[in-house]
A tleap script that builds the chain and sets N, CA, C and O, in Angstrom:
source leaprc.protein.ff14SB
mol = sequence {
  NMET THR LEU PRO GLU ILE VAL VAL ASP GLY
  ARG GLY LEU GLU HIE PRO GLU PRO MET GLU
  ARG VAL LEU ALA ALA LEU ASP GLU VAL GLN
  PRO GLY GLN GLN VAL ARG PHE LEU ILE HIE
  ARG GLN PRO TYR PRO LEU TYR ASP ILE LEU
  HIE ARG HIE ARG TYR ALA TYR GLU THR ILE
  ALA GLY ALA ASP GLY ASN PHE GLU ILE LEU
  ILE SER PRO CPRO
}
set mol.1.N position { 77.772 112.020 88.634 }
set mol.1.CA position { 77.555 111.017 87.666 }
set mol.1.C position { 79.254 110.496 87.835 }
set mol.1.O position { 80.187 111.124 87.335 }
set mol.2.N position { 79.414 109.200 88.661 }
set mol.2.CA position { 80.822 108.716 89.162 }
set mol.2.C position { 81.005 107.780 87.618 }
set mol.2.O position { 80.143 107.104 87.057 }
set mol.3.N position { 82.456 108.031 87.193 }
set mol.3.CA position { 82.982 107.409 86.128 }
set mol.3.C position { 83.140 106.203 86.515 }
set mol.3.O position { 83.374 105.991 87.705 }
set mol.4.N position { 83.018 104.820 85.310 }
set mol.4.CA position { 83.520 103.890 85.880 }
set mol.4.C position { 85.331 103.826 85.782 }
set mol.4.O position { 86.029 104.518 85.041 }
set mol.5.N position { 85.821 102.728 86.813 }
set mol.5.CA position { 87.066 102.733 86.830 }
set mol.5.C position { 87.536 102.187 85.743 }
set mol.5.O position { 86.695 101.568 85.090 }
set mol.6.N position { 88.919 102.215 85.209 }
set mol.6.CA position { 89.404 101.746 84.264 }
set mol.6.C position { 90.379 100.405 84.424 }
set mol.6.O position { 91.464 100.691 84.929 }
set mol.7.N position { 90.262 99.458 84.200 }
set mol.7.CA position { 90.485 97.909 84.341 }
set mol.7.C position { 91.775 97.460 83.626 }
set mol.7.O position { 91.764 96.402 82.996 }
set mol.8.N position { 92.691 98.086 83.685 }
set mol.8.CA position { 94.103 97.209 83.153 }
set mol.8.C position { 94.717 95.973 83.486 }
set mol.8.O position { 95.627 95.920 84.314 }
set mol.9.N position { 94.220 94.845 82.813 }
set mol.9.CA position { 94.866 93.411 83.267 }
set mol.9.C position { 96.199 93.390 82.725 }
set mol.9.O position { 96.111 93.456 81.499 }
set mol.10.N position { 97.345 93.330 83.091 }
set mol.10.CA position { 98.601 93.301 82.901 }
set mol.10.C position { 99.236 91.733 83.410 }
set mol.10.O position { 100.354 91.447 82.982 }
set mol.11.N position { 98.669 90.934 84.134 }
set mol.11.CA position { 98.919 89.452 84.248 }
set mol.11.C position { 99.506 88.694 82.947 }
set mol.11.O position { 98.944 88.768 81.854 }
set mol.12.N position { 100.565 88.037 83.146 }
set mol.12.CA position { 100.757 87.165 82.415 }
set mol.12.C position { 101.457 87.846 81.157 }
set mol.12.O position { 102.088 87.009 80.512 }
set mol.13.N position { 101.520 89.118 80.634 }
set mol.13.CA position { 102.082 89.799 79.844 }
set mol.13.C position { 103.411 90.045 79.607 }
set mol.13.O position { 103.964 90.604 80.554 }
set mol.14.N position { 104.048 89.832 78.738 }
set mol.14.CA position { 105.663 90.052 78.821 }
set mol.14.C position { 105.922 91.694 78.799 }
set mol.14.O position { 105.141 92.481 78.265 }
set mol.15.N position { 107.133 92.068 79.459 }
set mol.15.CA position { 107.849 93.429 79.568 }
set mol.15.C position { 107.776 93.888 78.188 }
set mol.15.O position { 107.946 92.993 77.361 }
set mol.16.N position { 107.539 95.200 77.677 }
set mol.16.CA position { 106.798 96.243 78.486 }
set mol.16.C position { 105.521 96.436 78.693 }
set mol.16.O position { 104.899 97.377 79.187 }
set mol.17.N position { 105.149 95.238 78.172 }
set mol.17.CA position { 103.452 95.499 77.741 }
set mol.17.C position { 102.426 95.811 79.027 }
set mol.17.O position { 101.604 96.711 78.855 }
set mol.18.N position { 102.436 95.293 79.969 }
set mol.18.CA position { 101.876 95.832 81.204 }
set mol.18.C position { 102.118 97.257 81.365 }
set mol.18.O position { 101.167 98.032 81.271 }
set mol.19.N position { 103.293 97.683 81.599 }
set mol.19.CA position { 103.603 99.232 81.903 }
set mol.19.C position { 102.936 100.289 80.483 }
set mol.19.O position { 102.243 101.284 80.694 }
set mol.20.N position { 103.275 99.871 79.270 }
set mol.20.CA position { 102.851 100.186 78.395 }
set mol.20.C position { 101.191 100.313 78.406 }
set mol.20.O position { 100.655 101.288 77.878 }
set mol.21.N position { 100.557 99.454 78.926 }
set mol.21.CA position { 99.024 99.333 78.822 }
set mol.21.C position { 98.600 100.429 80.115 }
set mol.21.O position { 97.598 101.088 79.837 }
set mol.22.N position { 99.126 100.689 81.305 }
set mol.22.CA position { 98.774 101.195 82.517 }
set mol.22.C position { 98.902 102.679 82.066 }
set mol.22.O position { 98.004 103.521 82.078 }
set mol.23.N position { 100.415 102.864 81.596 }
set mol.23.CA position { 100.427 104.515 81.391 }
set mol.23.C position { 99.575 105.105 80.221 }
set mol.23.O position { 99.104 106.241 80.289 }
set mol.24.N position { 99.403 104.299 79.166 }
set mol.24.CA position { 97.877 104.658 78.580 }
set mol.24.C position { 96.703 105.001 78.939 }
set mol.24.O position { 96.103 105.943 78.423 }
set mol.25.N position { 96.184 104.184 79.980 }
set mol.25.CA position { 95.057 104.219 80.636 }
set mol.25.C position { 95.506 105.466 81.667 }
set mol.25.O position { 94.538 106.214 81.800 }
set mol.26.N position { 96.671 105.932 82.441 }
set mol.26.CA position { 96.619 106.854 82.754 }
set mol.26.C position { 96.432 108.187 82.221 }
set mol.26.O position { 95.890 109.129 82.799 }
set mol.27.N position { 97.092 108.168 80.691 }
set mol.27.CA position { 96.513 109.519 80.010 }
set mol.27.C position { 95.107 109.629 80.123 }
set mol.27.O position { 94.695 110.760 80.380 }
set mol.28.N position { 94.141 108.581 79.972 }
set mol.28.CA position { 92.771 108.681 79.934 }
set mol.28.C position { 92.206 108.962 81.005 }
set mol.28.O position { 91.327 109.823 80.950 }
set mol.29.N position { 92.485 108.410 82.159 }
set mol.29.CA position { 91.775 108.659 83.530 }
set mol.29.C position { 91.558 110.296 83.449 }
set mol.29.O position { 92.278 111.155 82.939 }
set mol.30.N position { 90.468 110.390 84.048 }
set mol.30.CA position { 89.602 111.744 84.621 }
set mol.30.C position { 89.461 111.839 85.972 }
set mol.30.O position { 89.537 110.794 86.618 }
set mol.31.N position { 89.263 112.908 86.558 }
set mol.31.CA position { 89.459 113.088 87.781 }
set mol.31.C position { 88.009 112.829 88.619 }
set mol.31.O position { 86.897 113.232 88.275 }
set mol.32.N position { 88.278 112.210 89.557 }
set mol.32.CA position { 87.227 111.235 90.214 }
set mol.32.C position { 87.409 109.751 89.730 }
set mol.32.O position { 87.099 108.875 90.537 }
set mol.33.N position { 87.821 109.427 88.651 }
set mol.33.CA position { 87.885 108.042 88.285 }
set mol.33.C position { 89.221 107.537 88.582 }
set mol.33.O position { 90.086 108.382 88.811 }
set mol.34.N position { 89.596 106.059 88.625 }
set mol.34.CA position { 90.724 105.530 88.944 }
set mol.34.C position { 90.721 104.254 88.208 }
set mol.34.O position { 89.761 103.574 87.844 }
set mol.35.N position { 92.222 104.028 88.035 }
set mol.35.CA position { 92.691 102.787 87.419 }
set mol.35.C position { 92.985 101.557 88.262 }
set mol.35.O position { 93.907 101.586 89.076 }
set mol.36.N position { 92.178 100.403 88.080 }
set mol.36.CA position { 92.890 99.224 88.648 }
set mol.36.C position { 93.880 98.377 87.981 }
set mol.36.O position { 93.464 97.560 87.159 }
set mol.37.N position { 95.305 98.473 88.255 }
set mol.37.CA position { 96.007 97.632 87.359 }
set mol.37.C position { 96.318 96.150 88.229 }
set mol.37.O position { 96.712 96.098 89.394 }
set mol.38.N position { 96.064 95.117 87.440 }
set mol.38.CA position { 96.199 93.928 87.875 }
set mol.38.C position { 97.878 93.373 87.286 }
set mol.38.O position { 98.244 93.378 86.111 }
set mol.39.N position { 98.460 93.052 88.146 }
set mol.39.CA position { 99.846 92.479 87.708 }
set mol.39.C position { 100.430 91.673 88.266 }
set mol.39.O position { 100.496 91.991 89.453 }
set mol.40.N position { 101.021 90.569 88.025 }
set mol.40.CA position { 101.632 89.353 88.619 }
set mol.40.C position { 103.050 89.795 89.382 }
set mol.40.O position { 103.678 88.891 89.933 }
set mol.41.N position { 103.454 90.840 89.420 }
set mol.41.CA position { 104.696 91.188 90.217 }
set mol.41.C position { 104.545 92.653 91.025 }
set mol.41.O position { 103.544 93.325 90.775 }
set mol.42.N position { 105.237 93.004 91.704 }
set mol.42.CA position { 105.361 94.379 92.091 }
set mol.42.C position { 105.704 95.430 91.085 }
set mol.42.O position { 106.923 95.596 91.046 }
set mol.43.N position { 105.273 95.929 90.546 }
set mol.43.CA position { 105.603 97.269 89.248 }
set mol.43.C position { 106.403 98.382 89.976 }
set mol.43.O position { 105.887 99.495 90.079 }
set mol.44.N position { 107.575 98.154 90.462 }
set mol.44.CA position { 108.690 99.187 91.363 }
set mol.44.C position { 108.706 100.227 90.323 }
set mol.44.O position { 108.539 101.366 90.758 }
set mol.45.N position { 108.876 100.103 88.989 }
set mol.45.CA position { 109.226 101.326 88.157 }
set mol.45.C position { 107.882 102.251 88.051 }
set mol.45.O position { 107.954 103.460 87.832 }
set mol.46.N position { 106.502 101.472 88.250 }
set mol.46.CA position { 105.335 102.471 88.061 }
set mol.46.C position { 105.573 103.284 88.884 }
set mol.46.O position { 105.565 104.496 88.670 }
set mol.47.N position { 105.925 102.527 90.393 }
set mol.47.CA position { 105.701 103.740 91.585 }
set mol.47.C position { 106.201 104.789 91.717 }
set mol.47.O position { 105.734 105.717 92.378 }
set mol.48.N position { 107.540 104.788 90.913 }
set mol.48.CA position { 108.375 106.099 90.426 }
set mol.48.C position { 107.483 106.854 89.843 }
set mol.48.O position { 107.168 107.936 90.337 }
set mol.49.N position { 106.898 106.356 88.604 }
set mol.49.CA position { 106.437 107.522 88.060 }
set mol.49.C position { 105.009 108.235 88.561 }
set mol.49.O position { 104.620 109.375 88.309 }
set mol.50.N position { 104.278 107.073 89.445 }
set mol.50.CA position { 103.424 107.441 89.771 }
set mol.50.C position { 103.407 108.861 91.193 }
set mol.50.O position { 102.631 109.772 91.481 }
set mol.51.N position { 104.632 108.383 91.706 }
set mol.51.CA position { 105.206 109.485 92.703 }
set mol.51.C position { 105.460 110.636 92.219 }
set mol.51.O position { 104.921 111.612 92.739 }
set mol.52.N position { 106.437 110.818 90.989 }
set mol.52.CA position { 106.770 111.972 90.423 }
set mol.52.C position { 105.686 112.869 89.854 }
set mol.52.O position { 105.746 114.098 89.812 }
set mol.53.N position { 104.508 111.971 89.343 }
set mol.53.CA position { 103.535 112.724 88.718 }
set mol.53.C position { 102.185 112.961 89.591 }
set mol.53.O position { 101.091 113.239 89.100 }
set mol.54.N position { 102.465 112.796 91.004 }
set mol.54.CA position { 101.661 113.094 92.298 }
set mol.54.C position { 100.117 112.425 92.020 }
set mol.54.O position { 98.993 112.867 92.259 }
set mol.55.N position { 100.602 111.113 91.387 }
set mol.55.CA position { 99.268 109.895 91.742 }
set mol.55.C position { 98.927 109.757 92.808 }
set mol.55.O position { 99.769 110.177 93.600 }
set mol.56.N position { 97.943 109.300 93.322 }
set mol.56.CA position { 97.749 108.656 94.571 }
set mol.56.C position { 97.530 107.050 94.055 }
set mol.56.O position { 96.973 106.711 93.012 }
set mol.57.N position { 98.030 106.306 94.916 }
set mol.57.CA position { 97.857 104.852 94.946 }
set mol.57.C position { 98.048 103.792 96.067 }
set mol.57.O position { 98.879 103.976 96.956 }
set mol.58.N position { 97.367 102.822 96.020 }
set mol.58.CA position { 97.204 101.774 96.868 }
set mol.58.C position { 97.575 100.488 96.506 }
set mol.58.O position { 96.747 100.142 95.663 }
set mol.59.N position { 98.324 99.646 96.677 }
set mol.59.CA position { 99.083 98.244 96.261 }
set mol.59.C position { 97.959 97.189 97.287 }
set mol.59.O position { 97.648 97.614 98.399 }
set mol.60.N position { 97.502 96.046 96.880 }
set mol.60.CA position { 97.078 95.280 97.275 }
set mol.60.C position { 97.506 94.009 96.687 }
set mol.60.O position { 97.276 93.717 95.514 }
set mol.61.N position { 98.323 93.022 97.767 }
set mol.61.CA position { 98.717 92.170 97.639 }
set mol.61.C position { 97.411 90.641 97.820 }
set mol.61.O position { 96.797 90.262 98.818 }
set mol.62.N position { 97.412 90.086 96.338 }
set mol.62.CA position { 96.586 88.769 96.570 }
set mol.62.C position { 97.012 87.604 97.302 }
set mol.62.O position { 98.190 87.482 97.637 }
set mol.63.N position { 96.102 86.704 97.587 }
set mol.63.CA position { 96.513 85.513 98.202 }
set mol.63.C position { 97.434 84.549 97.019 }
set mol.63.O position { 98.360 83.760 97.206 }
set mol.64.N position { 96.792 84.958 95.832 }
set mol.64.CA position { 97.678 84.392 94.923 }
set mol.64.C position { 98.862 84.535 94.186 }
set mol.64.O position { 99.270 83.831 93.262 }
set mol.65.N position { 99.413 85.614 94.744 }
set mol.65.CA position { 100.635 86.228 94.418 }
set mol.65.C position { 100.548 87.630 93.264 }
set mol.65.O position { 101.472 88.301 92.803 }
set mol.66.N position { 99.299 87.718 93.075 }
set mol.66.CA position { 98.986 88.698 91.758 }
set mol.66.C position { 98.665 90.290 92.841 }
set mol.66.O position { 98.128 90.372 93.946 }
set mol.67.N position { 99.065 91.026 92.233 }
set mol.67.CA position { 98.838 92.654 92.903 }
set mol.67.C position { 97.824 93.354 92.063 }
set mol.67.O position { 97.606 93.249 90.856 }
set mol.68.N position { 97.130 94.253 93.172 }
set mol.68.CA position { 96.381 94.993 92.548 }
set mol.68.C position { 96.651 96.446 92.746 }
set mol.68.O position { 96.796 96.761 93.927 }
set mol.69.N position { 96.752 97.410 91.867 }
set mol.69.CA position { 97.191 98.826 92.095 }
set mol.69.C position { 96.110 99.348 91.666 }
set mol.69.O position { 95.681 99.137 90.532 }
set mol.70.N position { 95.333 100.364 92.840 }
set mol.70.CA position { 94.604 101.500 92.631 }
set mol.70.C position { 95.056 102.386 92.434 }
set mol.70.O position { 95.937 102.749 93.213 }
set mol.71.N position { 94.734 103.170 91.366 }
set mol.71.CA position { 95.455 104.460 90.791 }
set mol.71.C position { 94.626 105.687 90.851 }
set mol.71.O position { 93.663 105.686 90.084 }
set mol.72.N position { 94.801 106.798 91.642 }
set mol.72.CA position { 93.721 107.853 91.285 }
set mol.72.C position { 94.780 109.251 90.717 }
set mol.72.O position { 95.929 109.423 91.123 }
set mol.73.N position { 94.214 109.962 89.913 }
set mol.73.CA position { 94.940 111.209 89.554 }
set mol.73.C position { 95.107 112.107 90.471 }
set mol.73.O position { 94.285 112.178 91.385 }
set mol.74.N position { 96.137 112.921 90.418 }
set mol.74.CA position { 96.238 114.098 91.357 }
set mol.74.C position { 95.115 115.199 91.512 }
set mol.74.O position { 95.269 116.132 92.300 }
savepdb mol mol.pdb
quit
C-alpha cells in the first residue's frame, strides 16, 4: 500500500512558520512516503538540514516564482 504524500503549503507565511511546518511533517513521514513542500522562495537553510539528515530531495521552480521541494526520508 502506498502512503499518501504529505503536502505542506508554506507560501505566503511569515518566517519561521514554513520551516516549522515542514520540519513537523518530516517528523511524521514514513519510509516510502514523501513530503511536498510548497514555498515562495528557495529554503536554503532547509537544504542544509535535509543534507545533514540524509533526506533525498528535488527542487522544482515554478513559472509563478514559487518552488516545490519533494522530500523523501533516508
